[in-house]
N, CA, C and O atoms as a Maestro MAE file, in Angstrom:
{
 s_m_m2io_version
 :::
 2.0.0
}

f_m_ct {
 s_m_title
 :::
 protein
 m_atom[280] {
  # First column is atom index #
  i_m_mmod_type
  r_m_x_coord
  r_m_y_coord
  r_m_z_coord
  i_m_residue_number
  s_m_chain_name
  s_m_pdb_residue_name
  s_m_pdb_atom_name
  i_m_atomic_number
  :::
  1 25 112.727 143.912 -38.327 1 A "MET " " N  " 7
  2 3 113.933 143.147 -38.046 1 A "MET " " CA " 6
  3 2 113.809 141.762 -38.677 1 A "MET " " C  " 6
  4 15 112.780 141.101 -38.535 1 A "MET " " O  " 8
  5 25 114.830 141.337 -39.355 2 A "ALA " " N  " 7
  6 3 114.820 140.046 -40.050 2 A "ALA " " CA " 6
  7 2 114.948 138.888 -39.062 2 A "ALA " " C  " 6
  8 15 115.546 139.025 -37.995 2 A "ALA " " O  " 8
  9 25 114.381 137.756 -39.436 3 A "THR " " N  " 7
  10 3 114.518 136.544 -38.639 3 A "THR " " CA " 6
  11 2 115.918 135.979 -38.846 3 A "THR " " C  " 6
  12 15 116.395 135.869 -39.976 3 A "THR " " O  " 8
  13 25 116.569 135.624 -37.744 4 A "THR " " N  " 7
  14 3 117.924 135.084 -37.831 4 A "THR " " CA " 6
  15 2 117.896 133.565 -37.717 4 A "THR " " C  " 6
  16 15 116.880 132.978 -37.344 4 A "THR " " O  " 8
  17 25 119.013 132.939 -38.040 5 A "VAL " " N  " 7
  18 3 119.140 131.488 -37.881 5 A "VAL " " CA " 6
  19 2 118.936 131.118 -36.414 5 A "VAL " " C  " 6
  20 15 118.296 130.113 -36.107 5 A "VAL " " O  " 8
  21 25 119.476 131.925 -35.519 6 A "ALA " " N  " 7
  22 3 119.314 131.667 -34.086 6 A "ALA " " CA " 6
  23 2 117.837 131.692 -33.688 6 A "ALA " " C  " 6
  24 15 117.400 130.864 -32.888 6 A "ALA " " O  " 8
  25 25 117.061 132.638 -34.243 7 A "ASP " " N  " 7
  26 3 115.624 132.706 -33.954 7 A "ASP " " CA " 6
  27 2 114.927 131.418 -34.371 7 A "ASP " " C  " 6
  28 15 114.099 130.889 -33.630 7 A "ASP " " O  " 8
  29 25 115.258 130.918 -35.542 8 A "VAL " " N  " 7
  30 3 114.640 129.695 -36.059 8 A "VAL " " CA " 6
  31 2 115.037 128.493 -35.202 8 A "VAL " " C  " 6
  32 15 114.207 127.633 -34.905 8 A "VAL " " O  " 8
  33 25 116.311 128.438 -34.808 9 A "MET " " N  " 7
  34 3 116.771 127.323 -33.976 9 A "MET " " CA " 6
  35 2 116.071 127.301 -32.622 9 A "MET " " C  " 6
  36 15 115.636 126.247 -32.158 9 A "MET " " O  " 8
  37 25 115.965 128.463 -31.994 10 A "VAL " " N  " 7
  38 3 115.299 128.545 -30.693 10 A "VAL " " CA " 6
  39 2 113.829 128.169 -30.821 10 A "VAL " " C  " 6
  40 15 113.308 127.433 -29.983 10 A "VAL " " O  " 8
  41 25 113.159 128.656 -31.845 11 A "ALA " " N  " 7
  42 3 111.746 128.326 -32.057 11 A "ALA " " CA " 6
  43 2 111.569 126.825 -32.283 11 A "ALA " " C  " 6
  44 15 110.623 126.227 -31.770 11 A "ALA " " O  " 8
  45 25 112.464 126.225 -33.037 12 A "THR " " N  " 7
  46 3 112.392 124.785 -33.304 12 A "THR " " CA " 6
  47 2 112.614 123.976 -32.032 12 A "THR " " C  " 6
  48 15 111.910 122.998 -31.783 12 A "THR " " O  " 8
  49 25 113.591 124.383 -31.230 13 A "LEU " " N  " 7
  50 3 113.848 123.680 -29.964 13 A "LEU " " CA " 6
  51 2 112.651 123.807 -29.020 13 A "LEU " " C  " 6
  52 15 112.272 122.834 -28.368 13 A "LEU " " O  " 8
  53 25 112.059 124.993 -28.944 14 A "LYS " " N  " 7
  54 3 110.862 125.182 -28.110 14 A "LYS " " CA " 6
  55 2 109.709 124.323 -28.601 14 A "LYS " " C  " 6
  56 15 109.025 123.690 -27.797 14 A "LYS " " O  " 8
  57 25 109.486 124.291 -29.900 15 A "ALA " " N  " 7
  58 3 108.399 123.493 -30.478 15 A "ALA " " CA " 6
  59 2 108.609 122.002 -30.236 15 A "ALA " " C  " 6
  60 15 107.651 121.230 -30.202 15 A "ALA " " O  " 8
  61 25 109.873 121.605 -30.066 16 A "SER " " N  " 7
  62 3 110.201 120.194 -29.823 16 A "SER " " CA " 6
  63 2 110.222 119.874 -28.330 16 A "SER " " C  " 6
  64 15 110.603 118.771 -27.936 16 A "SER " " O  " 8
  65 25 109.818 120.821 -27.511 17 A "ASP " " N  " 7
  66 3 109.740 120.668 -26.057 17 A "ASP " " CA " 6
  67 2 111.098 120.381 -25.414 17 A "ASP " " C  " 6
  68 15 111.185 119.655 -24.424 17 A "ASP " " O  " 8
  69 25 112.151 120.957 -25.986 18 A "VAL " " N  " 7
  70 3 113.484 120.821 -25.399 18 A "VAL " " CA " 6
  71 2 113.508 121.632 -24.110 18 A "VAL " " C  " 6
  72 15 113.121 122.800 -24.092 18 A "VAL " " O  " 8
  73 25 113.963 121.003 -23.042 19 A "ARG " " N  " 7
  74 3 113.965 121.669 -21.737 19 A "ARG " " CA " 6
  75 2 115.343 122.038 -21.237 19 A "ARG " " C  " 6
  76 15 115.470 122.896 -20.365 19 A "ARG " " O  " 8
  77 25 116.385 121.406 -21.771 20 A "ARG " " N  " 7
  78 3 117.743 121.700 -21.333 20 A "ARG " " CA " 6
  79 2 118.643 121.900 -22.536 20 A "ARG " " C  " 6
  80 15 118.547 121.188 -23.535 20 A "ARG " " O  " 8
  81 25 119.519 122.887 -22.418 21 A "VAL " " N  " 7
  82 3 120.522 123.147 -23.453 21 A "VAL " " CA " 6
  83 2 121.860 123.261 -22.742 21 A "VAL " " C  " 6
  84 15 122.012 124.036 -21.798 21 A "VAL " " O  " 8
  85 25 122.815 122.489 -23.199 22 A "TRP " " N  " 7
  86 3 124.156 122.496 -22.612 22 A "TRP " " CA " 6
  87 2 125.143 123.046 -23.628 22 A "TRP " " C  " 6
  88 15 125.053 122.746 -24.819 22 A "TRP " " O  " 8
  89 25 126.057 123.828 -23.167 23 A "GLY " " N  " 7
  90 3 127.127 124.322 -24.017 23 A "GLY " " CA " 6
  91 2 128.449 123.786 -23.507 23 A "GLY " " C  " 6
  92 15 128.807 124.004 -22.349 23 A "GLY " " O  " 8
  93 25 129.169 123.093 -24.356 24 A "ILE " " N  " 7
  94 3 130.450 122.520 -23.951 24 A "ILE " " CA " 6
  95 2 131.507 122.971 -24.955 24 A "ILE " " C  " 6
  96 15 131.534 122.482 -26.084 24 A "ILE " " O  " 8
  97 25 132.368 123.887 -24.561 25 A "PRO " " N  " 7
  98 3 133.422 124.327 -25.478 25 A "PRO " " CA " 6
  99 2 134.554 123.307 -25.543 25 A "PRO " " C  " 6
  100 15 134.764 122.526 -24.614 25 A "PRO " " O  " 8
  101 25 135.261 123.330 -26.635 26 A "GLY " " N  " 7
  102 3 136.436 122.476 -26.749 26 A "GLY " " CA " 6
  103 2 136.104 121.062 -27.172 26 A "GLY " " C  " 6
  104 15 135.289 120.852 -28.070 26 A "GLY " " O  " 8
  105 25 136.727 120.099 -26.535 27 A "ASP " " N  " 7
  106 3 136.634 118.689 -26.922 27 A "ASP " " CA " 6
  107 2 135.386 118.046 -26.338 27 A "ASP " " C  " 6
  108 15 135.424 117.502 -25.234 27 A "ASP " " O  " 8
  109 25 134.289 118.105 -27.067 28 A "SER " " N  " 7
  110 3 133.028 117.546 -26.566 28 A "SER " " CA " 6
  111 2 132.546 116.360 -27.391 28 A "SER " " C  " 6
  112 15 131.422 115.899 -27.195 28 A "SER " " O  " 8
  113 25 133.375 115.849 -28.319 29 A "ILE " " N  " 7
  114 3 132.975 114.733 -29.179 29 A "ILE " " CA " 6
  115 2 132.703 113.469 -28.394 29 A "ILE " " C  " 6
  116 15 131.778 112.727 -28.725 29 A "ILE " " O  " 8
  117 25 133.581 113.174 -27.236 30 A "ASN " " N  " 7
  118 3 133.377 111.931 -26.467 30 A "ASN " " CA " 6
  119 2 131.985 111.838 -25.885 30 A "ASN " " C  " 6
  120 15 131.455 110.736 -25.738 30 A "ASN " " O  " 8
  121 25 131.337 113.039 -25.528 31 A "GLY " " N  " 7
  122 3 129.961 113.044 -25.035 31 A "GLY " " CA " 6
  123 2 128.985 112.626 -26.112 31 A "GLY " " C  " 6
  124 15 128.011 111.936 -25.813 31 A "GLY " " O  " 8
  125 25 129.212 113.022 -27.365 32 A "LEU " " N  " 7
  126 3 128.356 112.621 -28.485 32 A "LEU " " CA " 6
  127 2 128.460 111.125 -28.730 32 A "LEU " " C  " 6
  128 15 127.464 110.470 -29.039 32 A "LEU " " O  " 8
  129 25 129.651 110.590 -28.593 33 A "PHE " " N  " 7
  130 3 129.839 109.145 -28.756 33 A "PHE " " CA " 6
  131 2 129.046 108.391 -27.701 33 A "PHE " " C  " 6
  132 15 128.375 107.408 -28.014 33 A "PHE " " O  " 8
  133 25 129.117 108.843 -26.449 34 A "ASP " " N  " 7
  134 3 128.375 108.196 -25.363 34 A "ASP " " CA " 6
  135 2 126.872 108.257 -25.609 34 A "ASP " " C  " 6
  136 15 126.166 107.273 -25.390 34 A "ASP " " O  " 8
  137 25 126.385 109.405 -26.061 35 A "ALA " " N  " 7
  138 3 124.959 109.547 -26.351 35 A "ALA " " CA " 6
  139 2 124.550 108.611 -27.482 35 A "ALA " " C  " 6
  140 15 123.475 108.012 -27.445 35 A "ALA " " O  " 8
  141 25 125.410 108.490 -28.480 36 A "ASN " " N  " 7
  142 3 125.140 107.576 -29.587 36 A "ASN " " CA " 6
  143 2 125.047 106.147 -29.091 36 A "ASN " " C  " 6
  144 15 124.124 105.422 -29.463 36 A "ASN " " O  " 8
  145 25 125.984 105.731 -28.260 37 A "ARG " " N  " 7
  146 3 126.000 104.359 -27.739 37 A "ARG " " CA " 6
  147 2 124.803 104.087 -26.837 37 A "ARG " " C  " 6
  148 15 124.298 102.965 -26.795 37 A "ARG " " O  " 8
  149 25 124.344 105.116 -26.110 38 A "SER " " N  " 7
  150 3 123.209 104.961 -25.201 38 A "SER " " CA " 6
  151 2 121.872 105.207 -25.886 38 A "SER " " C  " 6
  152 15 120.820 105.116 -25.253 38 A "SER " " O  " 8
  153 25 121.912 105.516 -27.173 39 A "ARG " " N  " 7
  154 3 120.709 105.797 -27.957 39 A "ARG " " CA " 6
  155 2 119.899 106.961 -27.375 39 A "ARG " " C  " 6
  156 15 118.670 106.915 -27.322 39 A "ARG " " O  " 8
  157 25 120.609 107.995 -26.944 40 A "VAL " " N  " 7
  158 3 119.989 109.203 -26.403 40 A "VAL " " CA " 6
  159 2 119.951 110.250 -27.508 40 A "VAL " " C  " 6
  160 15 120.980 110.520 -28.128 40 A "VAL " " O  " 8
  161 25 118.795 110.843 -27.768 41 A "PRO " " N  " 7
  162 3 118.725 111.855 -28.826 41 A "PRO " " CA " 6
  163 2 119.505 113.110 -28.453 41 A "PRO " " C  " 6
  164 15 119.433 113.594 -27.324 41 A "PRO " " O  " 8
  165 25 120.246 113.621 -29.419 42 A "VAL " " N  " 7
  166 3 121.082 114.798 -29.204 42 A "VAL " " CA " 6
  167 2 121.030 115.677 -30.451 42 A "VAL " " C  " 6
  168 15 121.033 115.182 -31.578 42 A "VAL " " O  " 8
  169 25 120.983 116.974 -30.231 43 A "VAL " " N  " 7
  170 3 121.176 117.926 -31.318 43 A "VAL " " CA " 6
  171 2 122.538 118.543 -31.060 43 A "VAL " " C  " 6
  172 15 122.744 119.189 -30.033 43 A "VAL " " O  " 8
  173 25 123.462 118.352 -31.977 44 A "ALA " " N  " 7
  174 3 124.815 118.873 -31.797 44 A "ALA " " CA " 6
  175 2 125.099 119.944 -32.839 44 A "ALA " " C  " 6
  176 15 124.934 119.725 -34.039 44 A "ALA " " O  " 8
  177 25 125.517 121.076 -32.372 45 A "ILE " " N  " 7
  178 3 125.943 122.151 -33.264 45 A "ILE " " CA " 6
  179 2 127.461 122.202 -33.107 45 A "ILE " " C  " 6
  180 15 127.977 122.642 -32.080 45 A "ILE " " O  " 8
  181 25 128.149 121.756 -34.115 46 A "ALA " " N  " 7
  182 3 129.598 121.608 -34.007 46 A "ALA " " CA " 6
  183 2 130.293 122.304 -35.168 46 A "ALA " " C  " 6
  184 15 129.679 122.619 -36.188 46 A "ALA " " O  " 8
  185 25 131.558 122.529 -34.991 47 A "ALA " " N  " 7
  186 3 132.351 123.163 -36.035 47 A "ALA " " CA " 6
  187 2 133.665 122.406 -36.188 47 A "ALA " " C  " 6
  188 15 134.012 121.560 -35.364 47 A "ALA " " O  " 8
  189 25 134.362 122.715 -37.220 48 A "HIS " " N  " 7
  190 3 135.655 122.119 -37.484 48 A "HIS " " CA " 6
  191 2 136.620 123.259 -37.773 48 A "HIS " " C  " 6
  192 15 136.194 124.370 -38.089 48 A "HIS " " O  " 8
  193 25 137.893 122.997 -37.669 49 A "ILE " " N  " 7
  194 3 138.861 124.045 -37.969 49 A "ILE " " CA " 6
  195 2 138.836 124.340 -39.466 49 A "ILE " " C  " 6
  196 15 138.442 123.481 -40.255 49 A "ILE " " O  " 8
  197 25 139.246 125.529 -39.865 50 A "PRO " " N  " 7
  198 3 139.247 125.874 -41.290 50 A "PRO " " CA " 6
  199 2 140.099 124.906 -42.112 50 A "PRO " " C  " 6
  200 15 141.160 124.467 -41.667 50 A "PRO " " O  " 8
  201 25 139.627 124.582 -43.306 51 A "ARG " " N  " 7
  202 3 140.292 123.619 -44.184 51 A "ARG " " CA " 6
  203 2 141.780 123.916 -44.378 51 A "ARG " " C  " 6
  204 15 142.609 123.007 -44.369 51 A "ARG " " O  " 8
  205 25 142.107 125.196 -44.554 52 A "GLU " " N  " 7
  206 3 143.510 125.537 -44.807 52 A "GLU " " CA " 6
  207 2 144.401 125.321 -43.588 52 A "GLU " " C  " 6
  208 15 145.626 125.344 -43.704 52 A "GLU " " O  " 8
  209 25 143.791 125.109 -42.416 53 A "GLU " " N  " 7
  210 3 144.568 124.878 -41.201 53 A "GLU " " CA " 6
  211 2 144.623 123.413 -40.787 53 A "GLU " " C  " 6
  212 15 145.275 123.080 -39.798 53 A "GLU " " O  " 8
  213 25 143.950 122.531 -41.524 54 A "ILE " " N  " 7
  214 3 144.004 121.099 -41.216 54 A "ILE " " CA " 6
  215 2 145.436 120.628 -41.374 54 A "ILE " " C  " 6
  216 15 146.112 120.967 -42.346 54 A "ILE " " O  " 8
  217 25 145.888 119.848 -40.415 55 A "GLY " " N  " 7
  218 3 147.268 119.388 -40.426 55 A "GLY " " CA " 6
  219 2 148.179 120.316 -39.646 55 A "GLY " " C  " 6
  220 15 149.396 120.130 -39.623 55 A "GLY " " O  " 8
  221 25 147.585 121.318 -39.006 56 A "GLY " " N  " 7
  222 3 148.374 122.298 -38.266 56 A "GLY " " CA " 6
  223 2 148.631 121.914 -36.822 56 A "GLY " " C  " 6
  224 15 149.206 122.698 -36.068 56 A "GLY " " O  " 8
  225 25 148.212 120.714 -36.424 57 A "GLY " " N  " 7
  226 3 148.458 120.254 -35.062 57 A "GLY " " CA " 6
  227 2 147.472 120.779 -34.032 57 A "GLY " " C  " 6
  228 15 147.768 120.767 -32.837 57 A "GLY " " O  " 8
  229 25 146.320 121.234 -34.465 58 A "TYR " " N  " 7
  230 3 145.317 121.727 -33.530 58 A "TYR " " CA " 6
  231 2 144.740 120.597 -32.697 58 A "TYR " " C  " 6
  232 15 144.560 119.485 -33.192 58 A "TYR " " O  " 8
  233 25 144.447 120.879 -31.427 59 A "PHE " " N  " 7
  234 3 143.871 119.895 -30.528 59 A "PHE " " CA " 6
  235 2 142.519 119.397 -31.041 59 A "PHE " " C  " 6
  236 15 142.175 118.229 -30.861 59 A "PHE " " O  " 8
  237 25 141.759 120.279 -31.676 60 A "GLN " " N  " 7
  238 3 140.421 119.934 -32.140 60 A "GLN " " CA " 6
  239 2 140.424 119.093 -33.413 60 A "GLN " " C  " 6
  240 15 139.357 118.685 -33.873 60 A "GLN " " O  " 8
  241 25 141.565 118.830 -33.982 61 A "GLU " " N  " 7
  242 3 141.612 118.069 -35.232 61 A "GLU " " CA " 6
  243 2 141.170 116.634 -34.987 61 A "GLU " " C  " 6
  244 15 141.866 115.858 -34.332 61 A "GLU " " O  " 8
  245 25 140.022 116.299 -35.512 62 A "THR " " N  " 7
  246 3 139.518 114.926 -35.404 62 A "THR " " CA " 6
  247 2 138.900 114.536 -36.735 62 A "THR " " C  " 6
  248 15 138.756 115.358 -37.641 62 A "THR " " O  " 8
  249 25 138.546 113.286 -36.829 63 A "HIS " " N  " 7
  250 3 137.815 112.776 -37.974 63 A "HIS " " CA " 6
  251 2 136.510 112.203 -37.422 63 A "HIS " " C  " 6
  252 15 136.431 111.007 -37.141 63 A "HIS " " O  " 8
  253 25 135.471 113.058 -37.263 64 A "PRO " " N  " 7
  254 3 134.226 112.612 -36.636 64 A "PRO " " CA " 6
  255 2 133.635 111.359 -37.269 64 A "PRO " " C  " 6
  256 15 133.054 110.532 -36.565 64 A "PRO " " O  " 8
  257 25 133.769 111.204 -38.567 65 A "ASP " " N  " 7
  258 3 133.223 110.016 -39.221 65 A "ASP " " CA " 6
  259 2 133.871 108.743 -38.696 65 A "ASP " " C  " 6
  260 15 133.223 107.697 -38.663 65 A "ASP " " O  " 8
  261 25 135.120 108.806 -38.289 66 A "ARG " " N  " 7
  262 3 135.818 107.630 -37.771 66 A "ARG " " CA " 6
  263 2 135.456 107.325 -36.322 66 A "ARG " " C  " 6
  264 15 135.581 106.184 -35.877 66 A "ARG " " O  " 8
  265 25 135.011 108.336 -35.586 67 A "LEU " " N  " 7
  266 3 134.685 108.141 -34.180 67 A "LEU " " CA " 6
  267 2 133.473 107.233 -33.981 67 A "LEU " " C  " 6
  268 15 133.344 106.589 -32.940 67 A "LEU " " O  " 8
  269 25 132.590 107.180 -34.970 68 A "PHE " " N  " 7
  270 3 131.353 106.425 -34.816 68 A "PHE " " CA " 6
  271 2 131.347 105.137 -35.639 68 A "PHE " " C  " 6
  272 15 130.288 104.562 -35.889 68 A "PHE " " O  " 8
  273 25 132.525 104.688 -36.058 69 A "VAL " " N  " 7
  274 3 132.631 103.497 -36.897 69 A "VAL " " CA " 6
  275 2 132.061 102.261 -36.223 69 A "VAL " " C  " 6
  276 15 131.430 101.430 -36.877 69 A "VAL " " O  " 8
  277 25 132.283 102.130 -34.897 70 A "GLU " " N  " 7
  278 3 131.786 100.961 -34.168 70 A "GLU " " CA " 6
  279 2 130.321 100.755 -34.413 70 A "GLU " " C  " 6
  280 15 129.731 99.816 -33.879 70 A "GLU " " O  " 8
  :::
 }
 m_bond[279] {
  # First column is bond index #
  i_m_from
  i_m_to
  i_m_order
  :::
  1 1 2 1
  2 2 3 1
  3 3 4 2
  4 3 5 1
  5 5 6 1
  6 6 7 1
  7 7 8 2
  8 7 9 1
  9 9 10 1
  10 10 11 1
  11 11 12 2
  12 11 13 1
  13 13 14 1
  14 14 15 1
  15 15 16 2
  16 15 17 1
  17 17 18 1
  18 18 19 1
  19 19 20 2
  20 19 21 1
  21 21 22 1
  22 22 23 1
  23 23 24 2
  24 23 25 1
  25 25 26 1
  26 26 27 1
  27 27 28 2
  28 27 29 1
  29 29 30 1
  30 30 31 1
  31 31 32 2
  32 31 33 1
  33 33 34 1
  34 34 35 1
  35 35 36 2
  36 35 37 1
  37 37 38 1
  38 38 39 1
  39 39 40 2
  40 39 41 1
  41 41 42 1
  42 42 43 1
  43 43 44 2
  44 43 45 1
  45 45 46 1
  46 46 47 1
  47 47 48 2
  48 47 49 1
  49 49 50 1
  50 50 51 1
  51 51 52 2
  52 51 53 1
  53 53 54 1
  54 54 55 1
  55 55 56 2
  56 55 57 1
  57 57 58 1
  58 58 59 1
  59 59 60 2
  60 59 61 1
  61 61 62 1
  62 62 63 1
  63 63 64 2
  64 63 65 1
  65 65 66 1
  66 66 67 1
  67 67 68 2
  68 67 69 1
  69 69 70 1
  70 70 71 1
  71 71 72 2
  72 71 73 1
  73 73 74 1
  74 74 75 1
  75 75 76 2
  76 75 77 1
  77 77 78 1
  78 78 79 1
  79 79 80 2
  80 79 81 1
  81 81 82 1
  82 82 83 1
  83 83 84 2
  84 83 85 1
  85 85 86 1
  86 86 87 1
  87 87 88 2
  88 87 89 1
  89 89 90 1
  90 90 91 1
  91 91 92 2
  92 91 93 1
  93 93 94 1
  94 94 95 1
  95 95 96 2
  96 95 97 1
  97 97 98 1
  98 98 99 1
  99 99 100 2
  100 99 101 1
  101 101 102 1
  102 102 103 1
  103 103 104 2
  104 103 105 1
  105 105 106 1
  106 106 107 1
  107 107 108 2
  108 107 109 1
  109 109 110 1
  110 110 111 1
  111 111 112 2
  112 111 113 1
  113 113 114 1
  114 114 115 1
  115 115 116 2
  116 115 117 1
  117 117 118 1
  118 118 119 1
  119 119 120 2
  120 119 121 1
  121 121 122 1
  122 122 123 1
  123 123 124 2
  124 123 125 1
  125 125 126 1
  126 126 127 1
  127 127 128 2
  128 127 129 1
  129 129 130 1
  130 130 131 1
  131 131 132 2
  132 131 133 1
  133 133 134 1
  134 134 135 1
  135 135 136 2
  136 135 137 1
  137 137 138 1
  138 138 139 1
  139 139 140 2
  140 139 141 1
  141 141 142 1
  142 142 143 1
  143 143 144 2
  144 143 145 1
  145 145 146 1
  146 146 147 1
  147 147 148 2
  148 147 149 1
  149 149 150 1
  150 150 151 1
  151 151 152 2
  152 151 153 1
  153 153 154 1
  154 154 155 1
  155 155 156 2
  156 155 157 1
  157 157 158 1
  158 158 159 1
  159 159 160 2
  160 159 161 1
  161 161 162 1
  162 162 163 1
  163 163 164 2
  164 163 165 1
  165 165 166 1
  166 166 167 1
  167 167 168 2
  168 167 169 1
  169 169 170 1
  170 170 171 1
  171 171 172 2
  172 171 173 1
  173 173 174 1
  174 174 175 1
  175 175 176 2
  176 175 177 1
  177 177 178 1
  178 178 179 1
  179 179 180 2
  180 179 181 1
  181 181 182 1
  182 182 183 1
  183 183 184 2
  184 183 185 1
  185 185 186 1
  186 186 187 1
  187 187 188 2
  188 187 189 1
  189 189 190 1
  190 190 191 1
  191 191 192 2
  192 191 193 1
  193 193 194 1
  194 194 195 1
  195 195 196 2
  196 195 197 1
  197 197 198 1
  198 198 199 1
  199 199 200 2
  200 199 201 1
  201 201 202 1
  202 202 203 1
  203 203 204 2
  204 203 205 1
  205 205 206 1
  206 206 207 1
  207 207 208 2
  208 207 209 1
  209 209 210 1
  210 210 211 1
  211 211 212 2
  212 211 213 1
  213 213 214 1
  214 214 215 1
  215 215 216 2
  216 215 217 1
  217 217 218 1
  218 218 219 1
  219 219 220 2
  220 219 221 1
  221 221 222 1
  222 222 223 1
  223 223 224 2
  224 223 225 1
  225 225 226 1
  226 226 227 1
  227 227 228 2
  228 227 229 1
  229 229 230 1
  230 230 231 1
  231 231 232 2
  232 231 233 1
  233 233 234 1
  234 234 235 1
  235 235 236 2
  236 235 237 1
  237 237 238 1
  238 238 239 1
  239 239 240 2
  240 239 241 1
  241 241 242 1
  242 242 243 1
  243 243 244 2
  244 243 245 1
  245 245 246 1
  246 246 247 1
  247 247 248 2
  248 247 249 1
  249 249 250 1
  250 250 251 1
  251 251 252 2
  252 251 253 1
  253 253 254 1
  254 254 255 1
  255 255 256 2
  256 255 257 1
  257 257 258 1
  258 258 259 1
  259 259 260 2
  260 259 261 1
  261 261 262 1
  262 262 263 1
  263 263 264 2
  264 263 265 1
  265 265 266 1
  266 266 267 1
  267 267 268 2
  268 267 269 1
  269 269 270 1
  270 270 271 1
  271 271 272 2
  272 271 273 1
  273 273 274 1
  274 274 275 1
  275 275 276 2
  276 275 277 1
  277 277 278 1
  278 278 279 1
  279 279 280 2
  :::
 }
}
């Protein structure tokens, strides 16, 4: 059986002594901003809507680069 990306991610998190993993669906960017401001280390696995759907009025449409300008 081939090694998957998930296998590598889990092994890396274990090797880094990560003890908690949280999953937050939907709008979770404000939590990343708070962690950034508090200087708390975070590993974020995030996605964006497909390029051809940008401008379609989706709730998830954000500009992450602008959120951390401060």
